[in-house]
C-alpha positions as MATLAB code, in Angstrom:
seq = 'XXXXXXXXXXXXXXXXXXXXXXXXXXXXXXXXXXXXXXXXXXXXXXXXXXXXXXXXXXXXXXXXXXXXXXXXXXXXXXXXXXXXXXXXXXXXXXXXXXXXXXXXXXXXXXXXXXXXXXXXXXXXXXXXXXXXXXXXXXXXXXXXXXXXXXXXXXXXXXXXXXXXXXXXXXXXXXXXXXXXXXXXXXXXXXXXXXXXXXXXXXXXXXXXXXXXXXXXXXXXXXXXXXXXXXXXXXXXXXXXXXXXXXXXXXXXXXXXXXXXXXXXXXXXXXXXXXXXXXXXXXXXXXXXXXXXXXXXXXXXXXXXXXXXXXXXXXXXXXXXXXXXXXXXXXXXXXXXXXXXXXXXXXXXXXXXXXXXXXXXXXXXXXXXXXXXXXXXXXXXXXXXXXXXXXXXXXXXXXXXXXXXXXXXXXXXXXXXXXXXXXXXXXXXXXXXXXXXXXXXXXXXXXXXXXXXXXXXXXXXXXXXXXXXXXXXXXXXXXXXXXXXXXXXXXXXXXXXXXXXXXXXXXXXXXXXXXXXXXXXXXXXXXXXXXXXXXXXXXXXXXXXXXXXXXXXXXXXXXXXXXXXXXXXXXXXXXXXXXXXXXXXXXXXXXXXXXXXXXXXXXXXXXXXXXXXXXXXXXXXXXXXXXXXXXXXXXXXXXXXXXXXXXXXXXXXXXXXXXXXXXXXXXXXXXXXXXXXXXXXXXXXXXXXXXXXXXXXXXXXXXXXXXXX';
ca = [
      51.277  -39.410  -12.267;
      47.613  -40.272  -11.837;
      47.939  -39.845   -8.074;
      49.517  -36.436   -8.601;
      46.716  -35.326  -10.942;
      44.086  -36.642   -8.545;
      45.732  -34.882   -5.621;
      46.000  -31.644   -7.580;
      42.325  -31.835   -8.576;
      41.379  -32.552   -4.981;
      43.418  -29.620   -3.682;
      41.898  -27.341   -6.316;
      38.404  -28.467   -5.369;
      39.150  -27.926   -1.683;
      40.596  -24.501   -2.425;
      37.603  -23.477   -4.504;
      35.249  -24.837   -1.870;
      37.068  -22.999    0.901;
      37.104  -19.780   -1.132;
      33.376  -20.068   -1.787;
      32.604  -20.885    1.841;
      34.642  -17.946    3.180;
      33.920  -15.196    0.683;
      30.455  -16.197   -0.533;
      29.054  -18.138    2.391;
      30.609  -16.144    5.233;
      32.050  -19.294    6.839;
      34.541  -18.806    9.670;
      36.035  -20.708   12.594;
      37.077  -19.197   15.887;
      39.835  -20.867   17.871;
      40.580  -20.048   21.467;
      39.235  -17.107   23.385;
      37.872  -14.131   21.508;
      40.171  -11.094   21.726;
      38.898   -7.874   23.221;
      36.261   -6.153   21.116;
      37.400   -3.278   18.913;
      34.988   -0.331   19.143;
      36.036    2.468   16.758;
      32.747    4.334   17.340;
      30.334    4.305   20.213;
      27.226    5.974   21.543;
      27.787    7.740   24.837;
      24.702    9.366   26.308;
      23.111   11.423   23.528;
      26.337   11.851   21.565;
      28.590    9.837   19.288;
      32.264    9.296   20.027;
      35.215    8.190   17.920;
      38.406    6.446   19.110;
      41.346    8.592   17.969;
      44.087    6.227   19.138;
      44.346    7.680   22.637;
      40.774    8.009   23.779;
      37.199    8.640   22.730;
      36.409   12.085   21.387;
      32.930   13.429   20.575;
      32.035   14.398   17.028;
      29.054   15.712   15.093;
      28.129   14.108   11.785;
      27.927   16.446    8.812;
      27.301   14.205    5.874;
      25.520   13.568    2.578;
      23.745   10.589    1.046;
      25.555    9.136   -1.965;
      23.887    6.787   -4.435;
      24.865    5.093   -7.690;
      22.525    7.262   -9.759;
      23.905    8.528  -13.087;
      22.054   10.032  -16.071;
      21.553    7.506  -18.812;
      21.800    4.551  -16.416;
      19.401    2.789  -14.103;
      20.546    3.454  -10.527;
      20.155   -0.262   -9.798;
      22.615   -1.064  -12.605;
      25.406    0.389  -10.410;
      27.372    1.633  -13.402;
      29.105    4.336  -11.363;
      32.861    3.819  -11.528;
      35.504    4.082   -8.834;
      36.831    7.272  -10.439;
      33.327    8.810  -10.220;
      33.025    8.106   -6.515;
      36.557    9.296   -5.846;
      35.860   12.583   -7.653;
      32.651   13.029   -5.656;
      34.384   12.228   -2.363;
      36.946   14.928   -3.106;
      34.174   17.496   -3.575;
      32.261   16.236   -0.537;
      35.334   16.461    1.668;
      36.149   19.904    0.296;
      32.614   20.983    1.244;
      33.470   20.339    4.885;
      31.539   17.103    5.265;
      32.977   14.374    7.456;
      30.660   11.515    6.490;
      28.664    9.870    3.720;
      25.710    7.526    3.930;
      24.973    4.538    1.694;
      21.374    3.423    2.046;
      22.048   -0.104    0.775;
      24.815   -2.389   -0.433;
      26.867   -0.523   -3.049;
      29.114   -1.984   -5.699;
      32.780   -2.563   -4.884;
      33.751    0.638   -6.698;
      32.143    2.671   -3.917;
      34.067    0.998   -1.088;
      37.335    0.924   -3.045;
      37.041    4.658   -3.687;
      36.283    5.350   -0.023;
      39.352    3.330    1.001;
      41.531    5.205   -1.481;
      40.216    8.568   -0.339;
      40.581    7.860    3.383;
      44.081    6.446    3.110;
      45.252    9.514    1.189;
      43.594   12.283    3.260;
      44.256   13.401    6.807;
      40.525   14.091    7.313;
      38.645   10.934    6.321;
      35.015   10.533    5.337;
      33.187    8.271    7.755;
      30.455    5.952    6.495;
      27.001    5.250    7.886;
      26.034    2.020    6.162;
      22.382    1.252    5.557;
      20.484   -1.867    4.660;
      16.895   -2.099    3.505;
      14.351   -4.127    1.581;
      13.270   -3.304   -1.959;
      10.231   -1.115   -2.554;
       8.327   -4.086   -3.944;
       8.963   -6.102   -0.782;
       8.408   -3.184    1.593;
       5.091   -2.238    0.029;
       3.965   -5.783   -0.645;
       4.816   -7.687    2.517;
       1.995   -8.657    4.825;
       4.254   -8.041    7.803;
       7.890   -7.607    8.736;
       8.354  -11.292    9.556;
       7.885  -12.605    6.024;
      11.008  -14.212    4.616;
      11.366  -11.637    1.838;
      11.417   -8.873    4.456;
      13.116  -10.092    7.631;
      15.434  -12.665    6.057;
      16.523  -10.101    3.479;
      17.506   -7.639    6.207;
      19.363  -10.333    8.137;
      21.208  -11.670    5.090;
      22.192   -8.246    3.774;
      23.185   -7.074    7.249;
      25.657   -9.928    7.648;
      26.919   -9.398    4.096;
      27.589   -5.756    4.932;
      29.647   -6.783    7.953;
      31.872   -8.859    5.660;
      31.919   -6.118    3.020;
      33.239   -3.393    5.327;
      35.901   -5.794    6.605;
      36.963   -6.626    3.028;
      36.022  -10.303    3.052;
      33.082  -10.741    0.730;
      32.235  -11.807   -2.810;
      28.643  -10.972   -3.634;
      26.823  -11.677   -6.888;
      24.488   -8.946   -8.110;
      20.925  -10.255   -7.832;
      17.870   -8.352   -9.006;
      18.246   -4.715   -7.974;
      20.935   -5.479   -5.374;
      24.531   -4.640   -6.176;
      27.458   -7.006   -5.965;
      31.203   -7.196   -6.377;
      34.485   -8.448   -4.975;
      35.065   -6.608   -1.708;
      38.655   -6.725   -0.485;
      39.309   -3.337    1.136;
      38.940   -3.165    4.911;
      37.107    0.129    5.501;
      35.814   -0.843    8.957;
      37.953    1.774   10.798;
      35.797    4.473    9.175;
      32.346    2.852    9.424;
      30.281    4.660   12.070;
      27.551    2.063   12.284;
      24.663    0.289   10.608;
      21.226    1.757    9.946;
      18.317   -0.602    9.310;
      15.850    0.738    6.756;
      15.622    3.484    4.151;
      11.876    4.082    4.197;
       9.194    1.976    5.873;
       5.685    1.616    4.551;
       3.272    2.371    7.376;
       0.967   -0.467    6.260;
       3.752   -3.002    6.822;
       4.291   -1.757   10.372;
       0.546   -1.758   11.104;
       0.043   -5.267    9.704;
       2.932   -6.488   11.824;
       1.792   -4.832   15.036;
      -1.838   -5.961   14.684;
      -0.929   -9.583   14.008;
      -2.305  -12.037   16.557;
       0.668  -14.374   16.131;
       3.474  -11.838   16.613;
       4.992  -10.682   19.872;
       6.854   -7.577   20.927;
       9.181   -9.592   23.156;
      12.757  -10.188   22.019;
      15.770  -11.222   24.088;
      19.088  -11.537   22.317;
      22.734  -11.505   23.300;
      23.186   -7.793   22.537;
      19.708   -6.243   22.316;
      16.366   -6.756   23.947;
      12.956   -5.104   23.819;
      11.103   -3.401   26.656;
       7.689   -4.436   27.921;
       6.033   -1.769   25.745;
       7.649   -2.923   22.499;
       5.630   -3.838   19.421;
       6.178   -6.807   17.083;
       7.761   -4.515   14.472;
      10.192   -3.130   17.067;
      11.008   -6.725   18.055;
      11.855   -7.481   14.420;
      14.199   -4.481   14.364;
      15.774   -5.656   17.627;
      16.445   -9.066   16.102;
      18.145   -7.580   13.038;
      20.260   -5.252   15.191;
      21.164   -8.130   17.510;
      22.170  -10.588   14.796;
      24.264   -8.051   12.879;
      26.097   -7.168   16.105;
      26.536  -10.826   17.071;
      27.976  -11.672   13.651;
      30.506   -8.826   13.666;
      31.443   -9.368   17.302;
      32.000  -13.095   16.953;
      33.705  -13.051   13.543;
      35.739   -9.832   13.677;
      35.815   -8.968   17.386;
      34.399   -5.552   16.549;
      31.264   -3.567   17.308;
      29.757   -0.318   16.133;
      26.450    1.434   16.935;
      23.285    0.150   15.278;
      19.862    1.753   14.822;
      16.688    1.545   12.767;
      14.959    4.234   10.754;
      11.863    6.232   11.678;
      10.115    9.254   10.153;
       7.019   11.371   10.893;
       4.750    8.751    9.293;
       5.838    6.010   11.702;
       7.462    7.702   14.725;
       6.181    7.236   18.289;
       3.914   10.292   18.205;
       0.163    9.836   18.489;
      -2.310   12.364   17.085;
      -5.972   13.209   17.363;
      -8.083   11.008   15.114;
      -8.909   13.620   12.468;
      -5.332   14.835   12.093;
      -3.944   11.279   12.119;
      -6.341   10.379    9.324;
      -5.198   13.322    7.216;
      -1.558   12.388    7.779;
      -2.381    8.724    7.186;
      -0.567    8.158   10.466;
      -1.567    4.722   11.729;
       1.803    3.226   12.653;
       4.227    3.866   15.503;
       7.787    2.771   16.156;
       9.940    3.866   19.071;
      13.721    3.294   19.180;
      13.587    3.615   22.970;
      11.815    0.235   23.070;
      14.979   -1.521   21.830;
      17.693   -1.401   24.483;
      21.298   -2.648   24.436;
      22.489   -5.329   26.827;
      25.863   -5.061   28.627;
      27.572   -7.093   25.905;
      26.719   -4.351   23.379;
      29.448   -1.889   24.272;
      29.072    0.287   21.149;
      25.466    1.214   21.935;
      22.678    2.277   19.602;
      21.186    5.405   18.054;
      17.880    6.733   16.755;
      17.559    7.935   13.159;
      14.832    9.996   11.534;
      14.139   10.822    7.915;
      13.031   14.462    7.898;
      10.481   16.247    5.733;
       7.891   18.995    6.118;
       4.489   17.784    7.277;
       3.007   20.443    9.603;
       4.730   23.201   11.537;
       2.036   23.083   14.238;
       2.005   19.301   14.716;
       2.285   19.612   18.505;
      -1.183   21.220   18.619;
      -2.716   17.982   17.338;
      -1.046   15.456   19.597;
      -3.512   13.238   21.450;
      -4.532   14.362   24.936;
      -2.792   11.365   26.459;
       0.469   12.132   24.706;
       0.309   15.852   25.399;
       0.109   14.961   29.064;
       2.974   12.455   28.964;
       5.215   14.794   26.929;
       4.278   17.970   28.828;
       7.714   18.412   30.478;
       9.419   18.135   27.071;
       6.969   20.409   25.274;
       7.246   23.149   27.888;
       9.208   26.099   26.510;
      10.044   24.279   23.269;
      10.483   26.609   20.315;
       8.437   25.865   17.194;
      10.031   28.715   15.247;
      12.597   26.517   13.534;
      12.768   23.995   10.681;
      10.109   21.293   10.988;
       8.237   23.303   13.603;
       9.726   21.933   16.825;
      10.111   18.334   15.672;
      13.876   18.512   16.092;
      13.557   19.942   19.569;
      11.078   17.307   20.703;
      13.103   14.367   19.418;
      16.305   15.804   20.835;
      14.717   16.159   24.277;
      12.901   12.827   24.224;
      15.635   10.372   23.295;
      18.221    9.009   25.710;
      20.551    8.037   22.846;
      22.201    9.868   19.942;
      19.711   11.051   17.310;
      20.678   11.330   13.638;
      18.923   12.927   10.686;
      18.976   10.107    8.152;
      18.153   12.259    5.162;
      16.950   15.853    4.958;
      16.816   17.936    1.832;
      15.092   20.403   -0.456;
      14.508   20.171   -4.179;
      15.513   22.723   -6.806;
      12.892   21.443   -9.248;
      10.662   24.011  -10.944;
       7.708   21.781  -10.035;
       5.925   21.934   -6.694;
       4.440   19.327   -4.391;
       2.841   21.292   -1.522;
       0.636   24.374   -1.795;
       2.207   27.591   -0.444;
       5.686   26.077   -0.774;
       7.014   27.607   -3.955;
       9.886   25.959   -5.837;
      13.284   26.791   -4.360;
      16.253   28.213   -6.200;
      19.669   26.717   -5.578;
      20.500   29.650   -3.320;
      17.330   29.106   -1.300;
      18.063   25.384   -1.118;
      21.466   26.127    0.393;
      20.057   28.494    2.994;
      17.419   25.964    4.032;
      20.015   23.198    4.361;
      22.184   25.370    6.570;
      19.181   26.266    8.737;
      18.455   22.566    9.295;
      22.104   21.760   10.030;
      22.215   24.561   12.593;
      18.944   23.456   14.169;
      20.072   19.831   14.433;
      23.147   20.782   16.403;
      21.304   23.370   18.502;
      18.743   20.735   19.533;
      21.303   18.192   20.637;
      21.219   15.879   17.631;
      24.380   13.976   16.736;
      24.235   15.401   13.210;
      22.712   14.295    9.957;
      22.962   13.605    6.261;
      21.802   15.846    3.447;
      19.830   13.874    0.919;
      21.244   13.761   -1.667;
      24.690   14.431   -3.057;
      23.653   14.231   -6.711;
      20.434   14.814   -8.603;
      18.751   11.496   -9.376;
      17.064   11.472  -12.767;
      15.454    8.068  -12.270;
      13.232    9.253   -9.393;
       9.472    9.814   -9.634;
       7.038   12.027   -7.706;
       3.396   11.226   -7.019;
       2.013   14.223   -8.922;
       3.987   13.723  -12.154;
       4.554    9.958  -12.369;
       1.318    9.374  -14.289;
       2.449   11.712  -17.080;
       5.786   10.053  -17.954;
       6.887    6.686  -19.335;
       8.382    4.942  -16.270;
      10.977    2.937  -18.189;
      12.735    6.026  -19.605;
      13.111    8.340  -16.600;
      16.860    7.854  -16.450;
      17.308    9.155  -20.012;
      16.129   12.705  -19.352;
      15.917   15.273  -16.594;
      12.310   16.017  -15.734;
      12.438   19.544  -14.351;
       8.838   19.166  -13.186;
       9.463   16.170  -10.908;
      10.452   17.301   -7.435;
      12.209   14.089   -6.406;
      14.787   14.362   -9.211;
      16.461   17.574   -8.043;
      17.423   17.202   -4.374;
      21.145   17.054   -5.082;
      23.951   19.448   -4.244;
      25.453   18.467   -7.581;
      23.501   18.826  -10.817;
      23.874   16.807  -13.981;
      23.434   18.881  -17.125;
      22.729   17.246  -20.491;
      25.286   17.292  -23.296;
      28.994   17.960  -23.426;
      28.074   21.604  -23.956;
      24.911   23.515  -23.122;
      22.205   23.486  -25.796;
      21.300   26.982  -24.724;
      22.375   29.312  -21.915;
      19.336   31.309  -20.821;
      21.104   34.639  -20.544;
      19.508   36.696  -23.321;
      22.627   36.336  -25.452;
      22.068   34.761  -28.877;
      25.732   34.091  -29.629;
      25.512   30.281  -29.249;
      22.676   29.981  -31.797;
      23.453   29.211  -35.441;
      21.703   29.562  -38.793;
      20.877   25.842  -38.655;
      18.588   26.521  -35.692;
      16.409   29.013  -37.582;
      12.827   27.780  -37.828;
      10.911   30.694  -39.342;
      11.069   34.431  -39.813;
       8.661   37.180  -40.727;
       7.110   40.375  -39.440;
      10.513   41.514  -38.244;
      10.938   38.424  -36.028;
      13.158   35.347  -36.232;
      12.339   32.129  -34.342;
      15.004   29.477  -33.724;
      14.637   26.170  -31.880;
      16.733   23.330  -30.474;
      16.351   20.785  -27.675;
      18.209   18.601  -25.177;
      17.387   16.170  -22.344;
      15.785   18.916  -20.237;
      13.505   20.650  -22.677;
      12.737   22.624  -25.812;
      14.705   25.866  -26.272;
      13.470   28.820  -28.290;
      15.196   32.008  -29.390;
      12.912   34.800  -30.529;
      14.655   37.804  -32.064;
      13.154   41.158  -32.975;
      11.050   41.584  -29.817;
      11.185   43.567  -26.598;
       9.846   42.775  -23.151;
       7.346   45.639  -23.413;
       5.239   43.896  -26.105;
       3.013   40.806  -26.026;
       3.880   37.919  -28.322;
       2.083   34.584  -28.858;
       3.785   31.327  -29.797;
       1.348   28.471  -30.627;
       2.648   24.891  -30.413;
       1.158   21.824  -32.077;
       2.524   18.724  -30.370;
      -0.131   16.039  -30.927;
      -2.008   15.176  -34.109;
      -4.909   13.729  -32.090;
      -6.054   16.902  -30.320;
      -5.953   20.654  -30.748;
      -7.928   23.632  -31.995;
      -7.634   26.055  -34.907;
      -8.702   28.903  -32.616;
      -8.442   30.236  -29.095;
     -11.279   32.174  -27.490;
      -9.159   34.040  -24.948;
      -6.858   35.481  -26.061;
      -8.614   35.673  -29.402;
      -6.350   33.883  -31.889;
      -6.574   31.653  -34.951;
      -3.913   29.269  -36.235;
      -2.740   27.602  -39.410;
      -2.777   24.216  -37.620;
      -4.614   22.626  -34.728;
      -2.826   23.999  -31.704;
      -2.304   22.359  -28.300;
      -0.407   25.052  -26.375;
       0.000   28.813  -26.512;
       3.093   30.418  -25.044;
       2.061   33.947  -24.057;
       5.095   36.200  -23.657;
       3.859   39.199  -21.703;
       6.828   40.793  -19.975;
       8.947   39.474  -17.155;
       6.135   38.942  -14.628;
       3.126   37.711  -16.588;
       4.362   35.194  -19.167;
       2.795   31.740  -19.103;
       1.978   28.589  -21.053;
      -1.671   27.810  -21.792;
      -2.987   24.353  -22.727;
      -6.138   23.395  -24.618;
      -8.538   22.187  -21.910;
      -9.210   18.889  -23.729;
      -5.494   18.055  -23.455;
      -4.998   19.338  -19.925;
      -3.395   16.462  -17.942;
      -4.353   18.028  -14.609;
      -8.034   17.795  -15.504;
      -7.862   14.163  -16.601;
      -5.865   12.894  -13.625;
      -6.832   15.097  -10.672;
     -10.206   16.726  -11.403;
     -12.017   14.740   -8.724;
      -9.405   15.491   -6.043;
      -9.325   19.217   -6.874;
     -12.942   19.967   -7.833;
     -14.960   16.866   -6.963;
     -16.033   16.075  -10.543;
     -15.556   13.002  -12.705;
     -13.194   14.040  -15.543;
     -14.796   11.574  -17.972;
     -18.280   13.031  -17.624;
     -19.011   16.068  -19.774;
     -15.392   16.501  -20.859;
     -14.268   19.306  -23.227;
     -14.636   18.774  -26.945;
     -11.657   17.615  -28.985;
     -11.554   20.945  -30.846;
     -12.392   23.127  -27.837;
     -11.249   26.730  -28.254;
     -10.743   27.137  -24.526;
      -7.104   27.362  -23.401;
      -6.354   27.314  -19.666;
      -3.316   27.958  -17.455;
      -1.194   24.859  -17.014;
      -1.375   23.573  -13.426;
      -0.100   20.680  -11.350;
      -1.676   19.005   -8.328;
      -0.079   19.752   -4.957;
      -0.847   18.648   -1.423;
      -3.245   20.697    0.659;
      -1.502   21.836    3.864;
      -4.789   22.792    5.558;
      -5.966   20.582    8.395;
      -9.130   18.663    7.642;
     -10.759   19.776   10.897;
     -10.920   23.312    9.492;
     -13.131   22.068    6.645;
     -16.717   20.887    6.487;
     -17.491   17.259    5.566;
     -18.742   18.495    2.176;
     -15.491   20.245    1.305;
     -12.941   17.726    2.576;
     -12.899   15.613   -0.580;
     -12.782   18.687   -2.775;
      -9.863   20.253   -0.916;
      -7.571   17.234   -0.618;
      -5.379   18.596   -3.413;
      -4.812   22.121   -4.624;
      -3.411   23.429   -7.882;
      -0.107   25.172   -8.514;
       0.215   27.135  -11.766;
       3.328   25.469  -13.041;
       2.897   26.964  -16.507;
       3.701   30.459  -15.275;
       7.210   31.210  -16.473;
       9.956   32.727  -14.347;
      12.253   35.383  -15.751;
      15.915   35.431  -14.830;
      19.483   34.784  -15.864;
      20.046   31.059  -16.317;
      23.823   31.318  -16.771;
      25.339   29.473  -13.791;
      28.586   31.403  -14.279;
      26.894   34.783  -13.913;
      26.822   36.722  -10.601;
      23.055   37.194  -10.993;
      22.360   33.536  -11.844;
      18.859   32.358  -10.950;
      18.440   28.606  -11.208;
      14.643   28.687  -11.638;
      14.804   30.869  -14.756;
      12.568   29.754  -17.642;
      13.284   32.675  -19.958;
      15.546   35.674  -20.235;
      15.218   38.855  -22.278;
      18.273   40.293  -23.948;
      18.979   43.050  -26.420;
      16.098   42.673  -28.888;
      15.607   38.987  -28.137;
      14.354   36.455  -25.602;
      15.562   32.924  -24.852;
      13.086   30.367  -23.484;
      13.247   26.831  -22.096;
      10.067   24.727  -21.921;
      10.503   21.528  -19.856;
       9.345   18.427  -21.696;
       6.587   17.477  -19.280;
       5.009   20.917  -19.644;
       4.439   19.921  -23.278;
       2.900   16.529  -22.370;
       5.969   14.763  -23.730;
       6.504   11.959  -21.218;
       9.490   10.267  -22.841;
      11.545   12.747  -24.889;
      14.333   10.242  -25.532;
      11.910    8.387  -27.804;
       9.617   11.418  -28.324;
       6.519    9.830  -26.829;
       3.615   12.216  -26.312;
       0.253   11.880  -24.555;
      -2.631   10.637  -26.651;
      -6.244   11.807  -26.399;
      -7.145   11.148  -22.731;
     -10.843   10.711  -23.399;
     -10.381    8.278  -26.266;
      -7.943    6.105  -24.310;
      -9.368    6.599  -20.795;
      -6.177    7.869  -19.250;
      -2.603    8.548  -20.305;
      -1.354    6.535  -23.259;
       1.614    7.443  -25.449;
       2.327    7.868  -29.138;
       5.587    8.665  -30.896;
       5.993   11.943  -32.771;
       8.628   13.137  -35.201;
       7.909   16.863  -35.378;
       6.744   19.817  -33.296;
       4.994   22.715  -35.037;
       5.726   26.186  -33.647;
       4.528   29.625  -34.709;
       4.847   33.235  -33.576;
       2.764   36.412  -33.872;
       2.695   39.818  -32.266;
      -0.327   40.973  -30.315;
      -1.753   42.804  -33.327;
      -1.336   39.847  -35.710;
      -3.748   37.302  -34.240;
      -5.342   35.676  -37.297;
      -4.070   32.620  -39.157;
      -0.763   32.393  -37.298;
       1.719   30.515  -39.460;
       3.627   27.578  -37.964;
       6.732   25.634  -38.975;
       7.877   22.099  -38.092;
      10.856   21.292  -35.886;
      12.066   17.764  -36.616;
      12.641   15.749  -33.431;
      14.140   12.286  -33.142;
      15.133   11.937  -29.497;
      18.265   10.044  -28.468;
      19.488    6.603  -27.393;
      22.651    7.544  -25.490;
      23.209   10.508  -23.240;
      26.215   12.718  -22.586;
      26.187   14.900  -19.474;
      28.229   17.306  -17.361;
      28.522   17.712  -13.583;
      27.970   21.076  -11.914;
      28.108   21.986   -8.243;
      24.988   23.973   -7.372;
      24.971   27.300   -5.542;
      23.721   25.375   -2.511;
      26.988   23.432   -2.373;
      28.989   26.592   -1.784;
      26.517   27.895    0.807;
      26.756   24.653    2.808;
      30.524   24.701    2.349;
      30.750   28.208    3.806;
      28.909   27.052    6.933;
      30.530   23.645    7.419;
      34.045   25.005    6.837;
      33.433   28.278    8.635;
      35.434   27.122   11.631;
      38.454   25.958    9.610;
];
C-alpha cells in the first residue's frame, strides 16, 4: 500500500512538473526531422498574401485596434469578458473589417472569443499580434538592451507564440494580462509586431552607446551594414520569435517592428528637427530576412498629423538621396505625402499600425478644430483610401472603443490620475478615438435636443422672473435645463464651485452675485454662448502662462477676489515652424490657446437625423438644455467630486472634495445680486454604461462594405 501511495505521489509530482514545464515554462522536445514549415501568411514583394488551401492570394488589411478598456475598470485589470469581445467582433466584422490588432498580450477571453467568432463565420477576423514594453520601462530604460526592455520583449514574444497555438498558462503580473490559453488561433494570426510606441530618447541612448553594435546575424534575420544598435535589438527579437515558432510548431508568419514620424528614417534640417524633437531614426530596411525566413517581414508605422509640408524640411543630403521618390509625389492627401513616400521607399509590405481621429470636444493642435463623429468617419475613410492608393498593405484604425482611462498632455495636470476610468473626460482628446462610444448610465441623464420631457420636478433647482432652472449630472458632466427663455435674449448663469476662490462681482459683463462666483455661463444665442472663468482660478494661466505668453504665472498673479472673468481656454500645439519666428518669439509661441469654453449649439440626440455629436447646448420651445463637461468646471475627479484648490496658495493643482455646486440665473436686465441655489453632489463609486456605435462607424462601414 505504501509503495502504491508513493508511486501515486511520484506520478502526480511528475505530472504537475510536466504540466508546469510545458504550459508555464514553454518546454518542448523535438524528435526526428522537423516537418515542413506551415506559412499561413507571407510577405511577397510589397504585399501580404494568405494561403487559402489551394494557393496564396493577396489581401489588404482593413482592421481596428481592440483593447481591454471598459468604463469603471482599469484597462490593465483586463476585466473585459469573452461575451464583450464576441459582441464587439460581431460589430467589427459587420463593419467590413477583416482584421483586429492587439497591441500586447490580452487575457484568455480575447483569444477564446476570436476563436469562437472565426469558427462560426465564413469571413474570419485575422489578428495582428503586438508585443511591447510598459510605459515605465520604455520611458525609463537607458537603452534597448537593458533586461527590463529587451528581455521583456523576448519573453513576451515567445509567450505569444505559445498563446496563439493554445499551449500557454500565464500568470498576470503587474500590468500584463494572463490566463489559460487553450484555443489554437494560429491559422488566423497574420504576424507579430514589435512595439506599440517607442520613446525617442531610448532609441537615441541605444544608438549613441559606445558598447553597442548594429551588427546582428541570426538564423532568420540579419542586419545590414548601415544598421544601428536599436535596429539590431529589433532584429534579435524578430529572429528569436521566429526561431521559437519555427522550431516548436513548424510554423512561420511575418514579423516587423514599429516606427512613427518621431523615429522613422527621415532626417530633417536642424531647426525643424529640434521643433519636432526628432533625434532618433529607425529603418526597417536595415533588418533583412535570411532564406530560412520564408514568411518574410513588414514595416509598420503609427500615423498622426505632424506637418503637411514635412518634405520641404528634409535635410539636403536626404532630399538628394530620395529625389527619385519625391519626384511627382502628391502632398494633397492625408499626412501630406507621408503615405506616398513610405509606400515608394519600402521594398516590403507597409502597414498603418494605428491611425485615428478623436471626437473629443477638446483640442490639441491649433487650427485643427474638434471633429464631429461624421467628420471623424470621413477622415478615416480618406486615410483608408490613401493607404491603398499608395501601395500600403492596409492598416488598423485606432481604436475600436473609446478609452476613458487615457490622458492627454494638455489636460492631464487638471485631473486626478487615479480616477480617470470612472468618468468620461470630454476635454481629453485621447479618450475619444473610438468608433464605439460608451455613454454613462443605463439611461441618458439628459438628451440635448431641446425637449424637456425627461426632466422631473425633483430636478428643479430654482425659479423666478418667469424662468425655471433644473440640474442633474452624470459621468460626463453637469446638465442644466433653463425654461422660460428664447435664443434671442441674453441670460447669465453664475456658478460657485470652490469655497476657496471667487468674486461677488464681474466687471465685464457687469454683474453682482449673492455668492462668490467662479464661472459665468453666458447664453447669447446659438453662435456666441460661452463659459467665463474668474482669472484667479483659470487653470490655463497657472499651468501654461509661460509657454503661451512668456510670463511666470506666480509673479503678479490675479487677486483672490478679482472681478475679471476671462474666456476659458486650453493649451494647444503651435503648428508654425520655428524658422518663421524670431529668437525672441520662439519661446512665447510654443503653445497657442484654443477657446474651449465657447459652446457649440446643436442637436445632441444620437437618434435624430440632424444629430451633431459636438453639441453642448440645444434650444427648444421656450427652453434650452446645456451640458458642461466636468473639466470645464475645474472638477478633476467627479466620481469623488474633487475640485481644484487655490493655485497660488498651493503652488499648482491640488484637490479638495465638495458636496454642493451653487448655480444662479438672471436675464440681461437683472444683473444685480443674482440669487443662487445649491445642487447637492455626491459622486459615485460604481458606474453603469451603455455602448453606442458612432456615426463614424457607419461611414467606414459604407466604404469597407461598398464592394459587397
